[in-house]
C-alpha positions as CSV (number, residue, x, y, z in Angstrom):
1,M,-22.4,-22.0,27.5
2,Q,-19.4,-20.4,29.2
3,V,-15.8,-20.5,28.0
4,A,-13.0,-19.9,30.5
5,A,-9.3,-20.0,30.2
6,E,-6.4,-20.7,32.5
7,L,-3.1,-19.0,31.7
8,Q,0.1,-20.6,32.9
9,R,3.4,-18.7,32.6
10,T,6.9,-20.1,32.7
11,Q,9.9,-17.8,32.5
12,Y,13.2,-18.9,30.9
13,H,16.6,-17.3,30.5
14,Q,16.7,-14.6,33.1
15,D,13.1,-13.4,32.4
16,T,13.8,-12.6,28.7
17,Q,11.5,-15.2,27.1
18,M,8.1,-16.2,28.2
19,C,6.3,-19.4,27.3
20,R,2.5,-19.3,27.8
21,K,0.1,-22.1,27.8
22,I,-3.6,-21.3,27.5
23,Q,-6.1,-24.0,28.5
24,L,-9.7,-23.4,27.4
25,T,-12.5,-25.0,29.4
26,I,-16.1,-25.1,28.1
27,S,-19.0,-25.5,30.6
28,D,-22.8,-25.1,30.6
29,H,-22.8,-22.7,33.6
30,A,-21.9,-19.1,33.7
31,A,-18.9,-17.8,35.6
32,D,-20.0,-16.8,39.1
33,D,-16.7,-15.4,40.3
34,G,-17.3,-11.9,38.8
35,E,-14.5,-12.2,36.2
36,D,-15.0,-11.8,32.5
37,P,-14.8,-15.0,30.6
38,F,-11.9,-15.6,28.2
39,I,-13.5,-15.9,24.7
40,P,-11.2,-15.9,21.7
41,P,-12.2,-14.1,18.5
42,L,-13.7,-16.1,15.6
43,N,-11.1,-18.2,13.8
44,F,-8.4,-17.4,16.4
45,A,-5.1,-19.4,16.0
46,M,-1.4,-19.0,16.6
47,V,0.6,-18.5,13.4
48,D,4.1,-18.5,15.0
49,N,5.7,-17.3,18.2
50,G,4.3,-13.9,18.9
51,I,2.0,-13.9,15.8
52,F,-1.7,-14.7,15.9
53,R,-4.6,-14.5,13.5
54,S,-8.4,-14.2,13.9
55,G,-11.6,-12.7,12.8
56,F,-12.7,-9.2,14.0
57,P,-12.4,-8.9,17.8
58,E,-15.6,-8.0,19.6
59,P,-15.7,-6.5,23.1
60,A,-16.5,-10.0,24.4
61,N,-13.0,-11.0,23.2
62,F,-11.1,-8.2,25.0
63,S,-10.4,-10.2,28.2
64,F,-8.9,-13.0,26.1
65,L,-6.8,-10.6,24.0
66,K,-5.4,-9.1,27.2
67,T,-3.9,-12.5,28.0
68,L,-1.8,-12.3,24.8
69,R,-0.2,-9.0,25.9
70,L,-0.4,-7.7,22.4
71,R,1.8,-4.8,21.2
72,S,0.2,-4.5,17.8
73,I,-2.9,-5.3,15.7
74,I,-2.8,-5.6,11.9
75,Y,-6.3,-4.7,10.6
76,L,-6.9,-5.6,7.0
77,C,-10.4,-4.2,6.3
78,P,-11.0,-0.7,4.8
79,E,-13.7,0.3,7.3
80,P,-12.6,2.5,10.3
81,Y,-11.8,0.7,13.5
82,P,-14.7,0.9,15.9
83,E,-14.5,3.3,18.9
84,A,-14.8,0.5,21.5
85,N,-11.9,-1.3,19.9
86,M,-9.8,1.9,19.7
87,E,-10.4,2.5,23.4
88,F,-9.3,-1.1,24.2
89,L,-6.1,-0.5,22.2
90,K,-5.4,2.8,23.9
91,A,-6.1,1.3,27.4
92,N,-3.7,-1.6,26.7
93,G,-0.9,0.3,24.8
94,I,-1.6,-1.6,21.6
95,K,-0.5,0.0,18.2
96,L,-2.9,-0.3,15.3
97,F,-1.6,-0.9,11.8
98,H,-4.5,-0.4,9.3
99,F,-4.2,-1.8,5.8
100,G,-7.5,-1.2,4.1
101,I,-7.9,-4.1,1.7
102,E,-11.2,-4.4,0.0
103,G,-13.1,-7.7,0.4
104,H,-14.2,-9.1,-2.9
105,K,-16.7,-11.8,-3.6
106,E,-15.8,-11.9,-7.3
107,P,-13.2,-14.4,-8.4
108,F,-9.8,-13.3,-9.8
109,V,-9.7,-10.0,-7.9
110,N,-6.1,-9.5,-6.7
111,I,-5.1,-8.1,-3.3
112,P,-2.6,-5.2,-3.9
113,E,1.0,-6.5,-3.7
114,D,2.3,-3.3,-2.2
115,T,-0.2,-3.5,0.6
116,I,0.7,-7.1,1.4
117,R,4.4,-6.2,1.3
118,E,3.9,-3.3,3.8
119,A,1.8,-5.6,6.1
120,L,4.5,-8.3,5.9
121,K,7.1,-5.7,7.1
122,V,5.0,-5.1,10.2
123,V,4.6,-8.9,10.8
124,L,8.3,-9.5,10.4
125,D,9.4,-6.7,12.7
126,V,9.7,-8.4,16.1
127,R,9.3,-5.1,17.9
128,N,5.6,-5.3,16.9
129,H,5.2,-8.8,18.6
130,P,3.0,-10.1,20.0
131,V,0.8,-9.1,17.0
132,I,-2.6,-10.3,15.9
133,I,-3.6,-10.2,12.2
134,H,-7.3,-9.9,11.5
135,C,-10.0,-8.9,8.9
136,K,-13.7,-9.4,9.2
137,R,-13.9,-13.2,9.5
138,G,-10.2,-14.1,9.6
139,K,-10.4,-16.1,6.3
140,H,-9.5,-14.4,3.0
141,R,-7.5,-11.3,3.6
142,T,-5.9,-12.7,6.8
143,G,-5.3,-16.0,5.0
144,C,-3.5,-14.2,2.1
145,L,-1.2,-12.3,4.5
146,V,-0.5,-15.5,6.5
147,G,0.1,-17.4,3.3
148,C,2.7,-14.9,2.2
149,Y,4.4,-15.1,5.6
150,R,4.4,-19.0,5.2
151,K,6.2,-18.6,1.8
152,L,8.8,-16.5,3.5
153,Q,9.2,-19.4,5.9
154,K,9.8,-21.6,2.9
155,W,6.6,-23.6,3.3
156,C,5.6,-25.6,0.2
157,L,2.6,-24.3,-1.7
158,S,0.4,-27.3,-0.9
159,S,0.9,-26.7,2.9
160,V,0.2,-23.0,2.5
161,F,-3.0,-23.8,0.6
162,D,-4.0,-26.5,3.1
163,E,-3.8,-23.9,5.9
164,Y,-5.6,-21.3,4.0
165,Q,-8.5,-23.8,3.2
166,R,-8.8,-24.8,6.9
167,F,-9.8,-21.3,7.7
168,A,-11.6,-20.4,4.5
169,A,-13.5,-23.7,4.4
170,A,-16.1,-23.8,1.7
171,K,-15.5,-20.2,0.9
172,A,-11.9,-20.6,-0.3
173,R,-11.2,-18.3,-3.3
174,V,-9.1,-19.3,-6.3
175,S,-7.7,-15.8,-6.6
176,D,-6.4,-15.9,-3.0
177,Q,-4.4,-19.0,-3.9
178,S,-2.7,-17.5,-6.9
179,V,1.1,-17.6,-6.9
180,D,1.6,-14.7,-9.4
């Protein structure tokens, strides 16, 4: 199966703002035009203008990520960033913000507040936009950071939890939904 995307750009207000529409097309035949297909990372979604979320980007996702014109990536796993990904960042002038948050399968393990606070500062700084937030699968650690961002946007807790559960699905963690 082949996934392709069409990117349309419209410029407003003397070229200062850009609105982009990405149309995904799925077909059963491979692209024969020699171009790389546009494949978004696992659990990819737009959080807000200039803010995206996903699971770990693989080399197959790089063509898609180029269309976002990212300035920054927030990486929430403790493992070092792979060399292929570092080369992609360097080639595209993308800054990496690495916040090594351990992934826990045990319930009631808290994500460090100071780490989330520092990551939120990066998200809130528009000089880092467009930015993508990711961990391994784009579920728990990413969901916690996005949930904290939603609280800053004055979302009610039930809406924050609904969004978290859409991405975490059956693997939603009670500790990730704590409001301490």
